[in-house]
Biopython code that builds the backbone (N, CA, C, O; Angstrom):
import numpy as np
from Bio.PDB.StructureBuilder import StructureBuilder

atoms = [
    (1, "MET", "N", (24.171, -11.797, -17.489)),
    (1, "MET", "CA", (23.529, -11.964, -16.324)),
    (1, "MET", "C", (23.367, -10.615, -15.515)),
    (1, "MET", "O", (22.320, -10.307, -14.946)),
    (2, "TRP", "N", (24.471, -9.872, -15.523)),
    (2, "TRP", "CA", (24.422, -8.538, -14.826)),
    (2, "TRP", "C", (23.461, -7.575, -15.476)),
    (2, "TRP", "O", (22.882, -6.690, -14.847)),
    (3, "ASP", "N", (23.317, -7.802, -16.824)),
    (3, "ASP", "CA", (22.386, -6.905, -17.607)),
    (3, "ASP", "C", (20.970, -7.163, -17.153)),
    (3, "ASP", "O", (20.202, -6.235, -16.900)),
    (4, "ARG", "N", (20.634, -8.434, -17.053)),
    (4, "ARG", "CA", (19.236, -8.822, -16.632)),
    (4, "ARG", "C", (19.034, -8.258, -15.207)),
    (4, "ARG", "O", (17.970, -7.685, -14.973)),
    (5, "PHE", "N", (19.952, -8.370, -14.250)),
    (5, "PHE", "CA", (19.831, -7.847, -12.984)),
    (5, "PHE", "C", (19.615, -6.342, -12.946)),
    (5, "PHE", "O", (18.806, -5.813, -12.184)),
    (6, "ARG", "N", (20.391, -5.671, -13.820)),
    (6, "ARG", "CA", (20.291, -4.193, -13.838)),
    (6, "ARG", "C", (18.929, -3.721, -14.404)),
    (6, "ARG", "O", (18.332, -2.771, -13.895)),
    (7, "ARG", "N", (18.462, -4.393, -15.447)),
    (7, "ARG", "CA", (17.101, -4.144, -15.950)),
    (7, "ARG", "C", (16.028, -4.403, -14.952)),
    (7, "ARG", "O", (15.127, -3.582, -14.784)),
    (8, "SER", "N", (16.097, -5.526, -14.280)),
    (8, "SER", "CA", (15.090, -5.864, -13.280)),
    (8, "SER", "C", (15.140, -4.821, -12.100)),
    (8, "SER", "O", (14.090, -4.397, -11.617)),
    (9, "SER", "N", (16.340, -4.422, -11.654)),
    (9, "SER", "CA", (16.480, -3.442, -10.632)),
    (9, "SER", "C", (15.948, -2.121, -11.080)),
    (9, "SER", "O", (15.367, -1.410, -10.260)),
    (10, "SER", "N", (16.096, -1.748, -12.285)),
    (10, "SER", "CA", (15.593, -0.528, -12.764)),
    (10, "SER", "C", (14.099, -0.517, -12.762)),
    (10, "SER", "O", (13.501, 0.505, -12.424)),
    (11, "ARG", "N", (13.468, -1.599, -13.120)),
    (11, "ARG", "CA", (11.935, -1.631, -13.108)),
    (11, "ARG", "C", (11.480, -1.522, -11.724)),
    (11, "ARG", "O", (10.460, -0.864, -11.517)),
    (12, "VAL", "N", (12.149, -2.128, -10.652)),
    (12, "VAL", "CA", (11.624, -1.952, -9.326)),
    (12, "VAL", "C", (11.788, -0.552, -8.828)),
    (12, "VAL", "O", (10.890, -0.024, -8.172)),
    (13, "VAL", "N", (12.916, 0.075, -9.118)),
    (13, "VAL", "CA", (13.119, 1.454, -8.758)),
    (13, "VAL", "C", (12.142, 2.413, -9.382)),
    (13, "VAL", "O", (11.650, 3.350, -8.753)),
    (14, "ASP", "N", (11.870, 2.139, -10.678)),
    (14, "ASP", "CA", (10.876, 2.922, -11.381)),
    (14, "ASP", "C", (9.447, 2.785, -10.807)),
    (14, "ASP", "O", (8.651, 3.723, -10.822)),
    (15, "ALA", "N", (9.168, 1.575, -10.305)),
    (15, "ALA", "CA", (7.883, 1.306, -9.765)),
    (15, "ALA", "C", (7.712, 1.998, -8.375)),
    (15, "ALA", "O", (6.599, 2.341, -7.978)),
    (16, "LEU", "N", (8.781, 2.179, -7.694)),
    (16, "LEU", "CA", (8.762, 2.731, -6.330)),
    (16, "LEU", "C", (8.916, 4.244, -6.398)),
    (16, "LEU", "O", (8.622, 4.924, -5.416)),
    (17, "ARG", "N", (9.375, 4.805, -7.544)),
    (17, "ARG", "CA", (9.529, 6.293, -7.639)),
    (17, "ARG", "C", (8.131, 6.959, -7.651)),
    (17, "ARG", "O", (7.143, 6.478, -8.205)),
    (18, "THR", "N", (8.172, 8.049, -7.016)),
    (18, "THR", "CA", (6.918, 8.862, -6.843)),
    (18, "THR", "C", (6.796, 9.755, -8.075)),
    (18, "THR", "O", (7.773, 10.086, -8.746)),
    (19, "GLU", "N", (5.583, 10.115, -8.328)),
    (19, "GLU", "CA", (5.347, 10.993, -9.490)),
    (19, "GLU", "C", (5.652, 12.436, -9.128)),
    (19, "GLU", "O", (6.122, 12.692, -8.020)),
    (20, "THR", "N", (5.407, 13.371, -10.004)),
    (20, "THR", "CA", (5.695, 14.725, -9.763)),
    (20, "THR", "C", (4.708, 15.173, -8.632)),
    (20, "THR", "O", (3.648, 14.578, -8.437)),
    (21, "PRO", "N", (5.113, 16.259, -7.897)),
    (21, "PRO", "CA", (4.311, 16.773, -6.804)),
    (21, "PRO", "C", (2.868, 17.193, -7.271)),
    (21, "PRO", "O", (2.704, 17.800, -8.330)),
    (22, "VAL", "N", (1.892, 16.867, -6.488)),
    (22, "VAL", "CA", (0.536, 17.010, -6.758)),
    (22, "VAL", "C", (-0.085, 17.660, -5.475)),
    (22, "VAL", "O", (0.265, 17.321, -4.344)),
    (23, "GLY", "N", (-1.028, 18.614, -5.724)),
    (23, "GLY", "CA", (-1.744, 19.206, -4.504)),
    (23, "GLY", "C", (-1.060, 20.400, -3.920)),
    (23, "GLY", "O", (-0.040, 20.888, -4.407)),
    (24, "ARG", "N", (-1.661, 20.842, -2.865)),
    (24, "ARG", "CA", (-1.206, 22.086, -2.252)),
    (24, "ARG", "C", (0.031, 21.932, -1.440)),
    (24, "ARG", "O", (0.604, 22.959, -1.079)),
    (25, "GLU", "N", (0.527, 20.727, -1.101)),
    (25, "GLU", "CA", (1.607, 20.594, -0.205)),
    (25, "GLU", "C", (2.907, 20.910, -1.020)),
    (25, "GLU", "O", (3.877, 21.352, -0.404)),
    (26, "GLY", "N", (2.975, 20.713, -2.329)),
    (26, "GLY", "CA", (4.080, 21.169, -3.072)),
    (26, "GLY", "C", (5.265, 20.203, -3.036)),
    (26, "GLY", "O", (6.379, 20.592, -3.386)),
    (27, "ARG", "N", (5.041, 18.921, -2.609)),
    (27, "ARG", "CA", (6.081, 18.001, -2.565)),
    (27, "ARG", "C", (5.616, 16.677, -3.007)),
    (27, "ARG", "O", (4.409, 16.435, -3.042)),
    (28, "ALA", "N", (6.486, 15.817, -3.343)),
    (28, "ALA", "CA", (6.100, 14.457, -3.874)),
    (28, "ALA", "C", (5.737, 13.551, -2.644)),
    (28, "ALA", "O", (6.362, 13.658, -1.589)),
    (29, "HIS", "N", (4.782, 12.720, -2.798)),
    (29, "HIS", "CA", (4.358, 11.894, -1.755)),
    (29, "HIS", "C", (5.026, 10.501, -1.937)),
    (29, "HIS", "O", (5.202, 10.030, -3.060)),
    (30, "ASN", "N", (5.397, 9.846, -0.780)),
    (30, "ASN", "CA", (6.010, 8.491, -0.952)),
    (30, "ASN", "C", (4.886, 7.466, -1.057)),
    (30, "ASN", "O", (3.704, 7.761, -0.882)),
    (31, "LEU", "N", (5.329, 6.240, -1.355)),
    (31, "LEU", "CA", (4.267, 5.200, -1.579)),
    (31, "LEU", "C", (3.554, 4.867, -0.306)),
    (31, "LEU", "O", (2.406, 4.430, -0.379)),
    (32, "PHE", "N", (4.145, 5.039, 0.877)),
    (32, "PHE", "CA", (3.464, 4.667, 2.041)),
    (32, "PHE", "C", (2.426, 5.702, 2.433)),
    (32, "PHE", "O", (1.415, 5.363, 3.048)),
    (33, "GLU", "N", (2.658, 6.942, 2.090)),
    (33, "GLU", "CA", (1.641, 8.060, 2.290)),
    (33, "GLU", "C", (0.518, 7.797, 1.381)),
    (33, "GLU", "O", (-0.643, 7.910, 1.773)),
    (34, "ALA", "N", (0.828, 7.437, 0.141)),
    (34, "ALA", "CA", (-0.187, 7.147, -0.850)),
    (34, "ALA", "C", (-1.029, 6.013, -0.367)),
    (34, "ALA", "O", (-2.256, 6.117, -0.380)),
    (35, "ALA", "N", (-0.440, 4.953, 0.051)),
    (35, "ALA", "CA", (-1.190, 3.770, 0.526)),
    (35, "ALA", "C", (-2.111, 4.129, 1.649)),
    (35, "ALA", "O", (-3.295, 3.794, 1.635)),
    (36, "ALA", "N", (-1.530, 4.855, 2.685)),
    (36, "ALA", "CA", (-2.364, 5.240, 3.823)),
    (36, "ALA", "C", (-3.526, 5.998, 3.488)),
    (36, "ALA", "O", (-4.619, 5.766, 4.004)),
    (37, "ALA", "N", (-3.308, 7.016, 2.529)),
    (37, "ALA", "CA", (-4.386, 7.878, 2.134)),
    (37, "ALA", "C", (-5.445, 7.088, 1.328)),
    (37, "ALA", "O", (-6.654, 7.248, 1.491)),
    (38, "TYR", "N", (-4.932, 6.280, 0.504)),
    (38, "TYR", "CA", (-5.814, 5.446, -0.391)),
    (38, "TYR", "C", (-6.717, 4.469, 0.448)),
    (38, "TYR", "O", (-7.936, 4.450, 0.279)),
    (39, "VAL", "N", (-6.118, 3.705, 1.302)),
    (39, "VAL", "CA", (-6.923, 2.779, 2.140)),
    (39, "VAL", "C", (-7.865, 3.515, 3.100)),
    (39, "VAL", "O", (-8.985, 3.058, 3.327)),
    (40, "SER", "N", (-7.445, 4.609, 3.649)),
    (40, "SER", "CA", (-8.361, 5.315, 4.561)),
    (40, "SER", "C", (-9.485, 5.887, 3.764)),
    (40, "SER", "O", (-10.622, 5.846, 4.233)),
    (41, "ALA", "N", (-9.250, 6.428, 2.573)),
    (41, "ALA", "CA", (-10.372, 6.935, 1.668)),
    (41, "ALA", "C", (-11.366, 5.797, 1.235)),
    (41, "ALA", "O", (-12.583, 5.977, 1.184)),
    (42, "CYS", "N", (-10.736, 4.593, 0.923)),
    (42, "CYS", "CA", (-11.624, 3.502, 0.580)),
    (42, "CYS", "C", (-12.497, 3.066, 1.802)),
    (42, "CYS", "O", (-13.673, 2.737, 1.645)),
    (43, "ALA", "N", (-11.893, 3.074, 3.016)),
    (43, "ALA", "CA", (-12.713, 2.720, 4.127)),
    (43, "ALA", "C", (-13.878, 3.780, 4.393)),
    (43, "ALA", "O", (-14.966, 3.446, 4.861)),
    (44, "GLU", "N", (-13.575, 4.970, 4.080)),
    (44, "GLU", "CA", (-14.602, 6.048, 4.238)),
    (44, "GLU", "C", (-15.441, 6.259, 3.008)),
    (44, "GLU", "O", (-16.303, 7.138, 2.998)),
    (45, "ASP", "N", (-15.214, 5.468, 1.950)),
    (45, "ASP", "CA", (-15.902, 5.566, 0.693)),
    (45, "ASP", "C", (-15.877, 6.962, 0.074)),
    (45, "ASP", "O", (-16.884, 7.467, -0.424)),
    (46, "ASP", "N", (-14.693, 7.562, 0.123)),
    (46, "ASP", "CA", (-14.517, 8.931, -0.368)),
    (46, "ASP", "C", (-13.783, 8.866, -1.759)),
    (46, "ASP", "O", (-12.554, 8.838, -1.821)),
    (47, "GLN", "N", (-14.577, 8.843, -2.854)),
    (47, "GLN", "CA", (-14.003, 8.736, -4.156)),
    (47, "GLN", "C", (-13.023, 9.805, -4.588)),
    (47, "GLN", "O", (-12.057, 9.560, -5.311)),
    (48, "ASP", "N", (-13.332, 11.054, -4.090)),
    (48, "ASP", "CA", (-12.369, 12.119, -4.523)),
    (48, "ASP", "C", (-11.035, 11.882, -3.895)),
    (48, "ASP", "O", (-10.027, 12.050, -4.581)),
    (49, "ARG", "N", (-10.941, 11.502, -2.632)),
    (49, "ARG", "CA", (-9.669, 11.179, -1.983)),
    (49, "ARG", "C", (-9.029, 9.911, -2.560)),
    (49, "ARG", "O", (-7.804, 9.809, -2.621)),
    (50, "ILE", "N", (-9.833, 8.970, -2.973)),
    (50, "ILE", "CA", (-9.263, 7.694, -3.576)),
    (50, "ILE", "C", (-8.592, 8.135, -4.911)),
    (50, "ILE", "O", (-7.486, 7.682, -5.205)),
    (51, "ASP", "N", (-9.219, 8.976, -5.693)),
    (51, "ASP", "CA", (-8.645, 9.343, -6.992)),
    (51, "ASP", "C", (-7.409, 10.206, -6.697)),
    (51, "ASP", "O", (-6.398, 10.026, -7.376)),
    (52, "GLU", "N", (-7.428, 11.137, -5.719)),
    (52, "GLU", "CA", (-6.251, 11.937, -5.449)),
    (52, "GLU", "C", (-5.062, 11.029, -5.087)),
    (52, "GLU", "O", (-4.009, 11.120, -5.719)),
    (53, "ALA", "N", (-5.213, 10.181, -4.109)),
    (53, "ALA", "CA", (-4.127, 9.313, -3.551)),
    (53, "ALA", "C", (-3.678, 8.372, -4.739)),
    (53, "ALA", "O", (-2.498, 8.025, -4.790)),
    (54, "SER", "N", (-4.544, 7.967, -5.656)),
    (54, "SER", "CA", (-4.148, 7.128, -6.732)),
    (54, "SER", "C", (-3.137, 7.845, -7.747)),
    (54, "SER", "O", (-2.356, 7.191, -8.439)),
    (55, "GLY", "N", (-3.207, 9.105, -7.776)),
    (55, "GLY", "CA", (-2.384, 9.877, -8.630)),
    (55, "GLY", "C", (-1.034, 10.270, -8.040)),
    (55, "GLY", "O", (-0.219, 10.913, -8.702)),
    (56, "TRP", "N", (-0.798, 9.862, -6.744)),
    (56, "TRP", "CA", (0.451, 10.328, -6.048)),
    (56, "TRP", "C", (1.688, 9.409, -6.502)),
    (56, "TRP", "O", (2.828, 9.868, -6.571)),
    (57, "VAL", "N", (1.400, 8.187, -6.781)),
    (57, "VAL", "CA", (2.532, 7.235, -7.170)),
    (57, "VAL", "C", (1.977, 6.328, -8.318)),
    (57, "VAL", "O", (0.794, 6.338, -8.660)),
    (58, "SER", "N", (2.867, 5.608, -8.835)),
    (58, "SER", "CA", (2.524, 4.649, -9.913)),
    (58, "SER", "C", (1.534, 3.536, -9.355)),
    (58, "SER", "O", (1.580, 3.281, -8.152)),
    (59, "PRO", "N", (0.711, 2.914, -10.117)),
    (59, "PRO", "CA", (-0.073, 1.834, -9.637)),
    (59, "PRO", "C", (0.593, 0.717, -9.089)),
    (59, "PRO", "O", (0.058, 0.078, -8.183)),
    (60, "GLU", "N", (1.693, 0.413, -9.535)),
    (60, "GLU", "CA", (2.610, -0.714, -8.997)),
    (60, "GLU", "C", (3.085, -0.350, -7.539)),
    (60, "GLU", "O", (3.059, -1.186, -6.636)),
    (61, "ALA", "N", (3.515, 0.925, -7.363)),
    (61, "ALA", "CA", (3.941, 1.348, -6.065)),
    (61, "ALA", "C", (2.818, 1.450, -5.118)),
    (61, "ALA", "O", (2.987, 1.100, -3.950)),
    (62, "LEU", "N", (1.600, 1.937, -5.561)),
    (62, "LEU", "CA", (0.396, 1.936, -4.663)),
    (62, "LEU", "C", (0.057, 0.510, -4.271)),
    (62, "LEU", "O", (-0.284, 0.263, -3.114)),
    (63, "SER", "N", (0.138, -0.429, -5.189)),
    (63, "SER", "CA", (-0.198, -1.815, -4.834)),
    (63, "SER", "C", (0.728, -2.343, -3.740)),
    (63, "SER", "O", (0.271, -2.948, -2.770)),
    (64, "PHE", "N", (2.006, -2.115, -3.896)),
    (64, "PHE", "CA", (3.058, -2.490, -2.975)),
    (64, "PHE", "C", (2.790, -1.891, -1.634)),
    (64, "PHE", "O", (2.881, -2.584, -0.620)),
    (65, "GLY", "N", (2.459, -0.621, -1.591)),
    (65, "GLY", "CA", (2.269, 0.062, -0.379)),
    (65, "GLY", "C", (0.950, -0.408, 0.387)),
    (65, "GLY", "O", (0.941, -0.505, 1.615)),
    (66, "VAL", "N", (-0.129, -0.685, -0.379)),
    (66, "VAL", "CA", (-1.363, -1.204, 0.210)),
    (66, "VAL", "C", (-1.097, -2.594, 0.758)),
    (66, "VAL", "O", (-1.597, -2.934, 1.830)),
    (67, "ASN", "N", (-0.331, -3.399, 0.058)),
    (67, "ASN", "CA", (0.046, -4.702, 0.467)),
    (67, "ASN", "C", (0.853, -4.643, 1.875)),
    (67, "ASN", "O", (0.533, -5.354, 2.827)),
    (68, "GLU", "N", (1.826, -3.813, 1.905)),
    (68, "GLU", "CA", (2.632, -3.569, 3.047)),
    (68, "GLU", "C", (1.751, -3.074, 4.268)),
    (68, "GLU", "O", (1.897, -3.557, 5.391)),
    (69, "LEU", "N", (0.900, -2.159, 4.003)),
    (69, "LEU", "CA", (-0.037, -1.695, 5.003)),
    (69, "LEU", "C", (-0.948, -2.818, 5.530)),
    (69, "LEU", "O", (-1.145, -2.928, 6.740)),
    (70, "ALA", "N", (-1.471, -3.601, 4.689)),
    (70, "ALA", "CA", (-2.296, -4.720, 5.086)),
    (70, "ALA", "C", (-1.502, -5.708, 5.996)),
    (70, "ALA", "O", (-2.007, -6.155, 7.025)),
    (71, "CYS", "N", (-0.222, -6.041, 5.578)),
    (71, "CYS", "CA", (0.587, -6.970, 6.354)),
    (71, "CYS", "C", (0.801, -6.439, 7.752)),
    (71, "CYS", "O", (0.681, -7.157, 8.744)),
    (72, "ARG", "N", (1.131, -5.116, 7.802)),
    (72, "ARG", "CA", (1.433, -4.458, 9.173)),
    (72, "ARG", "C", (0.248, -4.374, 9.964)),
    (72, "ARG", "O", (0.319, -4.508, 11.186)),
    (73, "ALA", "N", (-0.889, -4.154, 9.353)),
    (73, "ALA", "CA", (-2.117, -4.009, 10.134)),
    (73, "ALA", "C", (-2.502, -5.353, 10.666)),
    (73, "ALA", "O", (-2.866, -5.438, 11.839)),
    (74, "VAL", "N", (-2.451, -6.410, 9.898)),
    (74, "VAL", "CA", (-2.798, -7.708, 10.411)),
    (74, "VAL", "C", (-1.913, -8.106, 11.588)),
    (74, "VAL", "O", (-2.383, -8.583, 12.621)),
    (75, "ILE", "N", (-0.575, -7.883, 11.383)),
    (75, "ILE", "CA", (0.417, -8.238, 12.408)),
    (75, "ILE", "C", (0.079, -7.466, 13.750)),
    (75, "ILE", "O", (0.153, -8.031, 14.841)),
    (76, "ALA", "N", (-0.289, -6.169, 13.608)),
    (76, "ALA", "CA", (-0.514, -5.324, 14.824)),
    (76, "ALA", "C", (-1.787, -5.867, 15.496)),
    (76, "ALA", "O", (-1.819, -6.048, 16.713)),
    (77, "LEU", "N", (-2.764, -6.107, 14.750)),
    (77, "LEU", "CA", (-4.099, -6.631, 15.287)),
    (77, "LEU", "C", (-3.908, -8.007, 15.853)),
    (77, "LEU", "O", (-4.542, -8.327, 16.859)),
    (78, "ALA", "N", (-3.066, -8.854, 15.270)),
    (78, "ALA", "CA", (-2.865, -10.220, 15.827)),
    (78, "ALA", "C", (-2.189, -10.093, 17.194)),
    (78, "ALA", "O", (-2.529, -10.806, 18.139)),
    (79, "ARG", "N", (-1.260, -9.204, 17.276)),
    (79, "ARG", "CA", (-0.503, -8.961, 18.556)),
    (79, "ARG", "C", (-1.494, -8.379, 19.604)),
    (79, "ARG", "O", (-1.476, -8.785, 20.766)),
    (80, "GLU", "N", (-2.299, -7.488, 19.206)),
    (80, "GLU", "CA", (-3.291, -6.953, 20.105)),
    (80, "GLU", "C", (-4.235, -7.955, 20.626)),
    (80, "GLU", "O", (-4.558, -7.938, 21.814)),
    (81, "ARG", "N", (-4.712, -8.864, 19.764)),
    (81, "ARG", "CA", (-5.680, -9.929, 20.067)),
    (81, "ARG", "C", (-5.031, -11.242, 20.585)),
    (81, "ARG", "O", (-5.731, -12.186, 20.952)),
    (82, "ASP", "N", (-3.735, -11.276, 20.604)),
    (82, "ASP", "CA", (-2.978, -12.406, 20.999)),
    (82, "ASP", "C", (-3.435, -13.658, 20.211)),
    (82, "ASP", "O", (-3.667, -14.734, 20.762)),
    (83, "GLU", "N", (-3.548, -13.436, 18.883)),
    (83, "GLU", "CA", (-3.905, -14.520, 18.011)),
    (83, "GLU", "C", (-2.854, -14.557, 16.860)),
    (83, "GLU", "O", (-2.012, -13.667, 16.742)),
    (84, "SER", "N", (-2.938, -15.631, 16.010)),
    (84, "SER", "CA", (-2.047, -15.681, 14.843)),
    (84, "SER", "C", (-2.467, -14.722, 13.726)),
    (84, "SER", "O", (-3.658, -14.429, 13.614)),
    (85, "PRO", "N", (-1.573, -14.232, 12.917)),
    (85, "PRO", "CA", (-1.948, -13.370, 11.822)),
    (85, "PRO", "C", (-2.841, -14.040, 10.879)),
    (85, "PRO", "O", (-3.688, -13.376, 10.282)),
    (86, "ARG", "N", (-2.716, -15.391, 10.681)),
    (86, "ARG", "CA", (-3.620, -16.158, 9.850)),
    (86, "ARG", "C", (-5.034, -16.067, 10.366)),
    (86, "ARG", "O", (-5.972, -15.795, 9.616)),
    (87, "THR", "N", (-5.170, -16.291, 11.616)),
    (87, "THR", "CA", (-6.513, -16.296, 12.273)),
    (87, "THR", "C", (-7.181, -14.914, 12.065)),
    (87, "THR", "O", (-8.356, -14.816, 11.711)),
    (88, "VAL", "N", (-6.366, -13.840, 12.304)),
    (88, "VAL", "CA", (-6.953, -12.488, 12.178)),
    (88, "VAL", "C", (-7.277, -12.223, 10.784)),
    (88, "VAL", "O", (-8.380, -11.751, 10.509)),
    (89, "ALA", "N", (-6.411, -12.485, 9.865)),
    (89, "ALA", "CA", (-6.692, -12.313, 8.470)),
    (89, "ALA", "C", (-7.990, -12.939, 7.968)),
    (89, "ALA", "O", (-8.805, -12.325, 7.279)),
    (90, "ARG", "N", (-8.121, -14.185, 8.357)),
    (90, "ARG", "CA", (-9.395, -14.918, 7.995)),
    (90, "ARG", "C", (-10.563, -14.371, 8.590)),
    (90, "ARG", "O", (-11.608, -14.293, 7.945)),
    (91, "ALA", "N", (-10.465, -13.947, 9.881)),
    (91, "ALA", "CA", (-11.658, -13.334, 10.546)),
    (91, "ALA", "C", (-12.048, -12.037, 9.852)),
    (91, "ALA", "O", (-13.229, -11.762, 9.640)),
    (92, "LEU", "N", (-11.053, -11.252, 9.505)),
    (92, "LEU", "CA", (-11.367, -9.985, 8.915)),
    (92, "LEU", "C", (-12.029, -10.126, 7.485)),
    (92, "LEU", "O", (-12.800, -9.266, 7.060)),
    (93, "LEU", "N", (-11.718, -11.152, 6.833)),
    (93, "LEU", "CA", (-12.344, -11.471, 5.575)),
    (93, "LEU", "C", (-13.613, -12.269, 5.723)),
    (93, "LEU", "O", (-14.264, -12.559, 4.719)),
    (94, "GLY", "N", (-13.989, -12.633, 6.913)),
    (94, "GLY", "CA", (-15.189, -13.383, 7.086)),
    (94, "GLY", "C", (-15.066, -14.848, 6.700)),
    (94, "GLY", "O", (-16.068, -15.497, 6.399)),
    (95, "LEU", "N", (-13.888, -15.357, 6.706)),
    (95, "LEU", "CA", (-13.681, -16.783, 6.335)),
    (95, "LEU", "C", (-13.765, -17.641, 7.581)),
    (95, "LEU", "O", (-13.556, -17.131, 8.682)),
    (96, "PRO", "N", (-14.066, -18.938, 7.447)),
    (96, "PRO", "CA", (-14.111, -19.794, 8.669)),
    (96, "PRO", "C", (-12.765, -20.094, 9.059)),
    (96, "PRO", "O", (-11.858, -19.995, 8.232)),
    (97, "ALA", "N", (-12.536, -20.473, 10.315)),
    (97, "ALA", "CA", (-11.255, -20.800, 10.902)),
    (97, "ALA", "C", (-10.742, -21.982, 10.131)),
    (97, "ALA", "O", (-11.485, -22.882, 9.740)),
    (98, "ALA", "N", (-9.377, -21.947, 9.914)),
    (98, "ALA", "CA", (-8.742, -23.049, 9.195)),
    (98, "ALA", "C", (-8.396, -24.177, 10.052)),
    (98, "ALA", "O", (-7.855, -25.174, 9.572)),
]
sb = StructureBuilder()
sb.init_structure("model")
sb.init_model(0)
sb.init_chain("A")
sb.init_seg("    ")
for serial, (resi, resn, name, xyz) in enumerate(atoms, 1):
    if name == "N":
        sb.init_residue(resn, " ", resi, " ")
    sb.init_atom(name, np.array(xyz, "f"), 0.0, 1.0, " ", f" {name:<3s}", serial, name[0])
structure = sb.get_structure()
């Protein structure tokens, strides 16, 4: 049982680990920096920045970071609008009210 837990934990840690430093800053980027850069580049339709941010962390870590960013954004927008996160998420996606 402990062996399964250790292997599972190892996969999570590996997924969250950043890649080697890339770019002019000379340091590794964390998954939240990568997610913020990736999402903002997607919003601005900047393929070069999308490709750059995609290389900062593993695809699994980037996916986790984008998901976390989406959750935080919906919560912040819901508080600002004084609506439920579900209502805000559906509105952002153009879905009818549930």
